[in-house]
C-alpha angles and dihedrals in degrees: 000000000000090000093054089049090054091048090051092048091053091045087059099037101045097059090048092051090049094051089050093051091049095048103035122105143159126249134188131183152161134221144184133195143105132337125191132185120217123193144097094328094060110022088137095073122195132168092242093052089047093059090042094053102032116111135184125299123196121188138181132184148180118201140180117215109200094171135017098260103037139055140170133198153121124286133179134191146177128204143160140193141181126224121194123206091211091064090064096042097261095130097147095060092032099184122176102199118196111199126184138174145188121201137181116192145173110233140194122203132187120196116212090215127037106267141179129024115036092004103090087139090071102066096160123046132166116219143192125210141180131185148156139207150118125333131190116193135181137167142185137186103079123125138186098239110128093350118170119232089243095064120086121193118227102173094161142101116277135183123215142130138279133202120196148177132195149163136209146148129253130196134190114241092171142008091273101015129088135182120209138187118194147166127210135181120205126202112201134202094233139073090199103083088108093047099247145070124218107209090188091073109096098203106029118192131208120251127262139197135198130212129204111186139179113194151156131234138196115219109211115214 
């Protein structure tokens, strides 16, 4: 009886392995776009302030695509942005805070249409992704002028984590070349991306950052 179960299991497993071996491929790519810090300095978000504050974002990745609708890999990115007190009416303090971060993450990505090797007919595919990893942040531009006692400055470099989700769309522009456009939101493990902590805030929130990227990738098969 156990022997028949084992045979049945292999009968199901081996075709799946053969299909995966036939369809899997590696992919690497790079991208560039916009990066925006979101925290205590700019809680009152507006589109105008977003474009005033957003800085450059550079990314790179390597992924393995075992099946046509799923991939996993490692990706890394660097970005920076500047938030000015004067844009939020804080003319007396008048900080111009420069915040930057570098992250390296494991990511999982799901295509809503079969894509990649053997699927040239689907030249356009939306996708969803999640991931997590290490984050290094630093900032500068704070000063002690008219600083309340509740505010502690932390203009140093810190290591922490980030967890993110994102979505985008990819398109084939060649047999082994794709272009992609994506948005990701990163939740961090720190409230010090802006270089200070305000102890008067009763329910402090950790900082976040978003990324909007346009990029190109090479499908290796």
